N, C-alpha and C positions, 0 to 999 in steps of 0.2 A: 748541271748544264754549264758549259763554259761560256765565258764572256763573248768569245768569237761566234758561237752558235746563236746566242741571244741577239747579237748585233746583226747576224745574217737573217734571222727570222724577222726582225724589225724592218730590215731593208726590203724583204719580200712582201711583208704585210703592207708597207706604205705604197708599194707599186700597184696593189690591187685596186681596181676601180670600185667605188662604193655604190654600186647600182643594184646589187641583189640583197645584201644584208643591211639592215638599218634604214633609217629615213633620210631623205635628202634634206638639206638645210632649209630649202624653201617650204617643204611640206611640214617640217618640224616647227618652223616659225608660224605657219598658218594654224597649226594645232594649238600652239601656245597663245596665239591671239584669241582663239575661241575660248580657251580656258580663262583668259583674262576677262573677256566680255562676260562670260557666265559668272565669274567670281565678283567682278566689280559692279556690274549692273544688275545681275540676277540674284546675288546673294548666295550663290552655290559655293560649296567648299571645293578645294582642288580634288579631293578624293571623290566627291560626287561627280564632278565634271569628267574626271579621268575614267570613271567606271561606266559612264553612259555608253550605250551602243552608238557607234559613229553616226548612223542616219538620224537618230534621235537628238544627238548633240547638235548636228547641223540644223535640224528643225528648230530647236530652241534658240539658236543664234539668229537664224533668219527671222524668227518671230519677234525677237527683241529688236532687230533692225526695223522691221515693219512697224512696231509700236513706236519707236523713236521718230520715224517718218510721219506717222499719223499725228503725234504730238506736235512736231514742227509745223505741219500744215495747219493744225488747229490754232497754234500761236499766231501764225501769219494771218489766218482768217480773222481772228479777234483783233489783230492790229489794224487791219483794213476797215473794220466796222467802227472804229473809234472816231 
């Protein structure tokens, strides 16, 4: 393949909108945030979090968030009772 044809291919590829193939940056960041939460707060490995079915991964993240909110409310309640 010549240099000119490679340059032409790269030019064509860069003009294609990335709406069909691959993930948008916003979606990818949201997935990485979920991985971080599961790894940092839940003790999951990246492999485990990556291989979870998406609805189950969302459930675990939402459940961790609910647990943190409950803990914060309990801390506030104990602080008022002193």
